[in-house]
One Martini backbone bead per residue (centre of mass of N, CA, C, O) as a GRO file, in nm:
protein
  304
    1MET     BB    1   0.097   0.034   0.018
    2ILE     BB    2   0.011   0.381  -0.056
    3ASP     BB    3   0.073   0.671   0.162
    4PHE     BB    4  -0.069   1.003   0.169
    5ILE     BB    5  -0.016   1.265   0.432
    6ASP     BB    6  -0.011   1.576   0.404
    7VAL     BB    7   0.192   1.661   0.162
    8GLU     BB    8   0.492   1.851   0.163
    9LYS     BB    9   0.695   2.028  -0.095
   10THR     BB   10   1.001   2.216  -0.045
   11TYR     BB   11   1.234   2.383  -0.195
   12LYS     BB   12   1.517   2.579  -0.168
   13SER     BB   13   1.388   2.787  -0.386
   14GLY     BB   14   1.061   2.784  -0.285
   15VAL     BB   15   0.921   2.560  -0.418
   16ASP     BB   16   0.591   2.427  -0.438
   17ALA     BB   17   0.532   2.097  -0.530
   18LEU     BB   18   0.360   2.019  -0.262
   19ARG     BB   19   0.001   2.041  -0.144
   20GLY     BB   20  -0.167   1.855   0.061
   21VAL     BB   21  -0.119   1.543  -0.007
   22SER     BB   22  -0.386   1.292  -0.035
   23PHE     BB   23  -0.353   0.928  -0.054
   24THR     BB   24  -0.458   0.589  -0.156
   25ILE     BB   25  -0.285   0.285  -0.256
   26GLU     BB   26  -0.365  -0.020  -0.330
   27ASP     BB   27  -0.314  -0.330  -0.372
   28GLY     BB   28  -0.365  -0.374  -0.726
   29GLU     BB   29  -0.378  -0.108  -0.846
   30PHE     BB   30  -0.492   0.131  -1.101
   31VAL     BB   31  -0.322   0.449  -1.171
   32PHE     BB   32  -0.375   0.768  -1.271
   33ILE     BB   33  -0.140   1.049  -1.326
   34ILE     BB   34  -0.235   1.388  -1.384
   35GLY     BB   35  -0.072   1.670  -1.556
   36LYS     BB   36   0.093   1.930  -1.596
   37SER     BB   37   0.351   2.106  -1.607
   38GLY     BB   38   0.433   2.158  -1.267
   39SER     BB   39   0.220   1.984  -1.078
   40GLY     BB   40   0.400   1.730  -0.928
   41LYS     BB   41   0.463   1.442  -1.045
   42SER     BB   42   0.773   1.401  -1.005
   43THR     BB   43   0.778   1.441  -0.695
   44LEU     BB   44   0.586   1.213  -0.625
   45LEU     BB   45   0.768   0.983  -0.737
   46LYS     BB   46   1.018   1.052  -0.557
   47CYS     BB   47   0.874   0.972  -0.297
   48ILE     BB   48   0.827   0.672  -0.369
   49THR     BB   49   1.160   0.627  -0.449
   50CYS     BB   50   1.332   0.808  -0.233
   51GLU     BB   51   1.452   1.085  -0.369
   52GLU     BB   52   1.237   1.210  -0.180
   53LYS     BB   53   1.128   1.406   0.094
   54PRO     BB   54   0.916   1.542   0.293
   55THR     BB   55   0.870   1.830   0.464
   56THR     BB   56   0.570   1.733   0.519
   57GLY     BB   57   0.436   1.467   0.641
   58LYS     BB   58   0.337   1.139   0.490
   59VAL     BB   59   0.517   0.845   0.359
   60THR     BB   60   0.383   0.515   0.281
   61ILE     BB   61   0.557   0.201   0.218
   62ASP     BB   62   0.498  -0.088   0.328
   63ASN     BB   63   0.505   0.050   0.632
   64PHE     BB   64   0.712   0.268   0.540
   65ASP     BB   65   0.871   0.556   0.648
   66ILE     BB   66   1.063   0.755   0.449
   67SER     BB   67   1.149   0.988   0.657
   68HIS     BB   68   1.276   0.722   0.857
   69MET     BB   69   1.467   0.583   0.671
   70PRO     BB   70   1.721   0.394   0.631
   71ARG     BB   71   1.948   0.395   0.396
   72ALA     BB   72   1.991   0.081   0.362
   73LEU     BB   73   1.674   0.039   0.275
   74ILE     BB   74   1.620   0.178   0.000
   75PRO     BB   75   1.713  -0.045  -0.208
   76VAL     BB   76   1.512  -0.250  -0.112
   77LEU     BB   77   1.253  -0.100  -0.188
   78ARG     BB   78   1.328  -0.053  -0.491
   79ARG     BB   79   1.305  -0.355  -0.567
   80LYS     BB   80   0.976  -0.331  -0.561
   81ILE     BB   81   1.038  -0.135  -0.810
   82GLY     BB   82   0.922  -0.067  -1.140
   83MET     BB   83   1.070   0.119  -1.407
   84ILE     BB   84   0.925   0.344  -1.655
   85TYR     BB   85   1.035   0.522  -1.934
   86GLN     BB   86   1.022   0.741  -2.196
   87ASP     BB   87   1.350   0.683  -2.282
   88PHE     BB   88   1.392   0.363  -2.183
   89ARG     BB   89   1.699   0.292  -2.109
   90LEU     BB   90   1.880   0.145  -2.303
   91ILE     BB   91   2.140  -0.081  -2.418
   92GLU     BB   92   2.283  -0.082  -2.720
   93THR     BB   93   2.507  -0.332  -2.668
   94LYS     BB   94   2.243  -0.487  -2.595
   95THR     BB   95   2.023  -0.710  -2.601
   96VAL     BB   96   1.713  -0.769  -2.511
   97PHE     BB   97   1.782  -0.995  -2.321
   98GLU     BB   98   2.016  -0.840  -2.172
   99ASN     BB   99   1.852  -0.603  -2.069
  100ILE     BB  100   1.655  -0.769  -1.892
  101ALA     BB  101   1.889  -0.935  -1.727
  102PHE     BB  102   2.087  -0.738  -1.588
  103ALA     BB  103   1.964  -0.689  -1.301
  104GLY     BB  104   1.963  -0.991  -1.224
  105GLU     BB  105   2.270  -1.037  -1.236
  106ILE     BB  106   2.352  -0.828  -1.008
  107ILE     BB  107   2.162  -0.980  -0.781
  108GLY     BB  108   2.201  -1.313  -0.837
  109ILE     BB  109   2.040  -1.460  -1.029
  110PRO     BB  110   2.006  -1.750  -1.155
  111LYS     BB  111   2.066  -1.821  -1.479
  112LYS     BB  112   1.825  -2.021  -1.534
  113SER     BB  113   1.603  -1.853  -1.405
  114LEU     BB  114   1.644  -1.593  -1.568
  115ALA     BB  115   1.595  -1.710  -1.850
  116GLN     BB  116   1.299  -1.795  -1.794
  117THR     BB  117   1.197  -1.508  -1.726
  118VAL     BB  118   1.266  -1.369  -1.991
  119GLN     BB  119   1.093  -1.545  -2.169
  120LEU     BB  120   0.827  -1.478  -2.035
  121VAL     BB  121   0.827  -1.164  -2.077
  122LEU     BB  122   0.856  -1.172  -2.382
  123ASN     BB  123   0.580  -1.309  -2.425
  124ILE     BB  124   0.404  -1.102  -2.285
  125VAL     BB  125   0.517  -0.853  -2.486
  126GLY     BB  126   0.566  -0.977  -2.783
  127LEU     BB  127   0.919  -1.056  -2.814
  128LYS     BB  128   1.038  -1.349  -2.869
  129ASP     BB  129   1.167  -1.268  -3.169
  130LYS     BB  130   1.380  -1.024  -3.018
  131ALA     BB  131   1.610  -1.126  -2.828
  132ASP     BB  132   1.866  -1.062  -3.049
  133ALA     BB  133   1.812  -0.778  -3.056
  134TYR     BB  134   1.862  -0.437  -3.098
  135PRO     BB  135   1.738  -0.132  -3.022
  136GLN     BB  136   1.802  -0.004  -3.316
  137GLU     BB  137   1.596  -0.247  -3.442
  138LEU     BB  138   1.363  -0.089  -3.309
  139SER     BB  139   1.090   0.035  -3.227
  140GLY     BB  140   0.949   0.240  -3.000
  141GLY     BB  141   0.744   0.032  -2.898
  142GLU     BB  142   0.940  -0.202  -2.856
  143GLN     BB  143   1.128  -0.061  -2.654
  144GLN     BB  144   0.905  -0.017  -2.437
  145ARG     BB  145   0.853  -0.327  -2.394
  146VAL     BB  146   1.134  -0.384  -2.286
  147ALA     BB  147   1.106  -0.198  -2.042
  148ILE     BB  148   0.871  -0.354  -1.920
  149ALA     BB  149   1.015  -0.623  -1.892
  150ARG     BB  150   1.239  -0.525  -1.706
  151ALA     BB  151   1.049  -0.426  -1.473
  152PHE     BB  152   0.912  -0.733  -1.436
  153ALA     BB  153   1.148  -0.946  -1.396
  154CYS     BB  154   1.177  -0.885  -1.062
  155ASP     BB  155   0.899  -0.887  -0.929
  156PRO     BB  156   0.722  -0.640  -0.863
  157LYS     BB  157   0.479  -0.467  -0.676
  158ILE     BB  158   0.565  -0.202  -0.839
  159ILE     BB  159   0.464   0.004  -1.113
  160ILE     BB  160   0.629   0.277  -1.279
  161ALA     BB  161   0.498   0.504  -1.526
  162ASP     BB  162   0.674   0.753  -1.707
  163GLU     BB  163   0.559   0.845  -1.982
  164PRO     BB  164   0.540   0.573  -2.182
  165THR     BB  165   0.388   0.746  -2.449
  166GLY     BB  166   0.570   0.991  -2.551
  167ASN     BB  167   0.728   0.808  -2.813
  168VAL     BB  168   0.446   0.732  -2.933
  169ASP     BB  169   0.179   0.637  -3.087
  170PRO     BB  170  -0.157   0.601  -3.033
  171GLN     BB  171  -0.171   0.292  -3.086
  172MET     BB  172   0.073   0.221  -2.898
  173SER     BB  173  -0.033   0.348  -2.647
  174TYR     BB  174  -0.262   0.156  -2.601
  175GLU     BB  175  -0.093  -0.110  -2.590
  176ILE     BB  176   0.072  -0.032  -2.339
  177VAL     BB  177  -0.166  -0.002  -2.144
  178ASP     BB  178  -0.277  -0.285  -2.183
  179LEU     BB  179  -0.021  -0.427  -2.078
  180LEU     BB  180  -0.041  -0.292  -1.788
  181MET     BB  181  -0.319  -0.423  -1.727
  182ARG     BB  182  -0.220  -0.722  -1.734
  183LEU     BB  183  -0.018  -0.691  -1.498
  184ASN     BB  184  -0.240  -0.592  -1.297
  185GLU     BB  185  -0.410  -0.870  -1.313
  186ALA     BB  186  -0.156  -1.023  -1.166
  187GLY     BB  187  -0.115  -0.801  -0.898
  188THR     BB  188   0.011  -0.533  -0.990
  189THR     BB  189   0.099  -0.227  -0.917
  190VAL     BB  190  -0.016   0.068  -1.100
  191ILE     BB  191   0.164   0.370  -1.208
  192MET     BB  192   0.051   0.629  -1.424
  193VAL     BB  193   0.206   0.887  -1.598
  194THR     BB  194   0.025   1.162  -1.755
  195HIS     BB  195  -0.099   1.404  -2.019
  196GLU     BB  196  -0.310   1.201  -2.170
  197HIS     BB  197  -0.639   1.225  -2.162
  198SER     BB  198  -0.743   1.056  -2.402
  199LEU     BB  199  -0.622   0.791  -2.307
  200VAL     BB  200  -0.764   0.768  -2.032
  201ARG     BB  201  -1.065   0.745  -2.156
  202CYS     BB  202  -1.018   0.438  -2.250
  203PHE     BB  203  -1.008   0.388  -1.924
  204ASP     BB  204  -1.143   0.229  -1.631
  205LYS     BB  205  -0.989   0.434  -1.406
  206ARG     BB  206  -0.819   0.574  -1.179
  207VAL     BB  207  -0.792   0.937  -1.116
  208ILE     BB  208  -0.519   1.163  -1.061
  209ILE     BB  209  -0.515   1.512  -1.007
  210LEU     BB  210  -0.284   1.767  -1.085
  211ASP     BB  211  -0.238   2.117  -0.948
  212ARG     BB  212  -0.006   2.297  -0.824
  213GLY     BB  213   0.047   2.043  -0.602
  214SER     BB  214  -0.262   1.952  -0.616
  215VAL     BB  215  -0.548   1.774  -0.549
  216VAL     BB  216  -0.842   1.803  -0.773
  217SER     BB  217  -0.869   1.482  -0.829
  218ASP     BB  218  -1.035   1.161  -0.717
  219GLY     BB  219  -1.144   0.901  -0.945
  220GLU     BB  220  -1.367   0.928  -1.165
  221LEU     BB  221  -1.372   0.974  -1.502
  222ASN     BB  222  -1.639   1.167  -1.517
  223ASN     BB  223  -1.452   1.410  -1.379
  224LEU     BB  224  -1.237   1.513  -1.575
  225ASP     BB  225  -1.341   1.750  -1.741
  226GLN     BB  226  -1.405   1.936  -1.504
  227ALA     BB  227  -1.119   1.918  -1.348
  228THR     BB  228  -0.954   2.005  -1.646
  229ALA     BB  229  -1.055   2.274  -1.784
  230HIS     BB  230  -0.811   2.470  -1.658
  231ILE     BB  231  -0.556   2.301  -1.776
  232ASN     BB  232  -0.667   2.112  -2.039
  233PRO     BB  233  -0.761   2.067  -2.335
  234ALA     BB  234  -0.877   1.882  -2.550
  235SER     BB  235  -0.753   1.673  -2.756
  236GLU     BB  236  -0.702   1.654  -3.104
  237ILE     BB  237  -0.636   1.321  -3.080
  238ALA     BB  238  -0.877   1.158  -2.970
  239SER     BB  239  -0.959   0.994  -3.224
  240ASP     BB  240  -0.694   0.829  -3.239
  241TYR     BB  241  -0.737   0.670  -2.975
  242SER     BB  242  -1.007   0.549  -3.046
  243LYS     BB  243  -0.901   0.402  -3.295
  244GLY     BB  244  -0.693   0.232  -3.142
  245ALA     BB  245  -0.903   0.077  -2.971
  246GLU     BB  246  -1.069  -0.044  -3.207
  247ASP     BB  247  -0.809  -0.172  -3.375
  248TYR     BB  248  -0.711  -0.354  -3.155
  249SER     BB  249  -0.512  -0.675  -3.194
  250VAL     BB  250  -0.213  -0.614  -3.275
  251TYR     BB  251   0.107  -0.561  -3.290
  252SER     BB  252   0.319  -0.340  -3.392
  253ARG     BB  253   0.565  -0.345  -3.695
  254SER     BB  254   0.714  -0.097  -3.744
  255ASP     BB  255   0.980   0.104  -3.929
  256ALA     BB  256   1.052   0.290  -3.733
  257ASP     BB  257   1.251   0.483  -3.588
  258SER     BB  258   1.448   0.483  -3.330
  259ALA     BB  259   1.469   0.595  -3.041
  260ALA     BB  260   1.646   0.747  -2.824
  261VAL     BB  261   1.909   0.649  -2.621
  262SER     BB  262   2.090   0.617  -2.368
  263ASP     BB  263   2.382   0.610  -2.254
  264ASN     BB  264   2.540   0.324  -2.190
  265GLU     BB  265   2.729   0.377  -1.950
  266ILE     BB  266   2.528   0.533  -1.779
  267THR     BB  267   2.304   0.325  -1.762
  268GLU     BB  268   2.478   0.092  -1.640
  269VAL     BB  269   2.569   0.238  -1.386
  270MET     BB  270   2.292   0.304  -1.269
  271ILE     BB  271   2.207   0.006  -1.235
  272ALA     BB  272   2.448  -0.107  -1.078
  273ASP     BB  273   2.447   0.088  -0.836
  274ASP     BB  274   2.171   0.018  -0.723
  275PHE     BB  275   2.229  -0.298  -0.689
  276ALA     BB  276   2.483  -0.272  -0.516
  277GLU     BB  277   2.328  -0.162  -0.267
  278ILE     BB  278   2.162  -0.419  -0.226
  279ILE     BB  279   2.395  -0.612  -0.169
  280GLU     BB  280   2.496  -0.435   0.084
  281SER     BB  281   2.185  -0.503   0.221
  282GLN     BB  282   2.150  -0.798   0.330
  283THR     BB  283   2.114  -0.747   0.633
  284VAL     BB  284   1.852  -0.602   0.602
  285ILE     BB  285   1.685  -0.836   0.483
  286GLU     BB  286   1.720  -1.013   0.729
  287ASP     BB  287   1.577  -0.820   0.925
  288ILE     BB  288   1.303  -0.837   0.797
  289SER     BB  289   1.255  -1.138   0.845
  290SER     BB  290   1.298  -1.121   1.173
  291GLY     BB  291   1.185  -0.805   1.260
  292GLY     BB  292   1.098  -0.606   1.063
  293ALA     BB  293   1.019  -0.272   1.022
  294ASP     BB  294   1.061  -0.165   1.315
  295THR     BB  295   1.361  -0.237   1.347
  296LEU     BB  296   1.457  -0.031   1.107
  297THR     BB  297   1.339   0.254   1.232
  298ASP     BB  298   1.577   0.225   1.436
  299GLY     BB  299   1.781   0.427   1.346
  300GLY     BB  300   1.993   0.548   1.150
  301GLU     BB  301   2.018   0.699   0.843
  302ASN     BB  302   1.884   0.944   0.688
  303ILE     BB  303   1.767   1.102   0.448
  304ASP     BB  304   1.874   1.389   0.265
   0.00000   0.00000   0.00000
């Protein structure tokens, strides 16, 4: 469960990024978070991933208060979260199979078990015939599905998709959300951040709307138009999303140029560093098994 209670976040520059934000996301929910640029979406996600802590208020994830969480526990909590980014963050010099397996290799998942898992998630995302391909040989939509497979491969409790449809066309946008829906049906909590209101209208799911750091709506889809009238007019490509939903039957295999991926060395180091911290925190994992969350919240260095 993810619980925000009257959360405020003010940066040193004086910017109020979050203002009195309160909501609860239960295990197994699918939630859209929408809002224009500067509405607080990124800061909210950073609070969930422990990259930021609230100035006031409380953020609880799986019964851990992140404001008082020992530093050693942060990587362990992040291991429960699968991240999907708009820019894919694939490693150009690794194949699709190797990109998906990379994080699992770092944390020491046995080779045979990892190979079976990668094959399974490749099948789930419809890319089993692309295992030996490289990112530059894939369309933007296919690269994003590789990123989804990578996020799912380590069996996270929560998947956070940060603008996952930003670099793909409307048809592929629908297919990506449909894939996230299927992962959610398997029991994974999914939080998808987007600014594409027309896409959200295609799915009957909970919607949290942020505006200038505050939650202005939380709940039914039929409140979306009224709640966002002052934020963002209806998209001119709404009909394109509707058509994508009607025509959806098989995954697109377009020959569109691959979207740019992040620098290989930077991406590899980022992934490796994060999971290296997890390896160094094995004693913390043992403490979780023996003493539970309460044992770990006593003492230890807090997040900066």
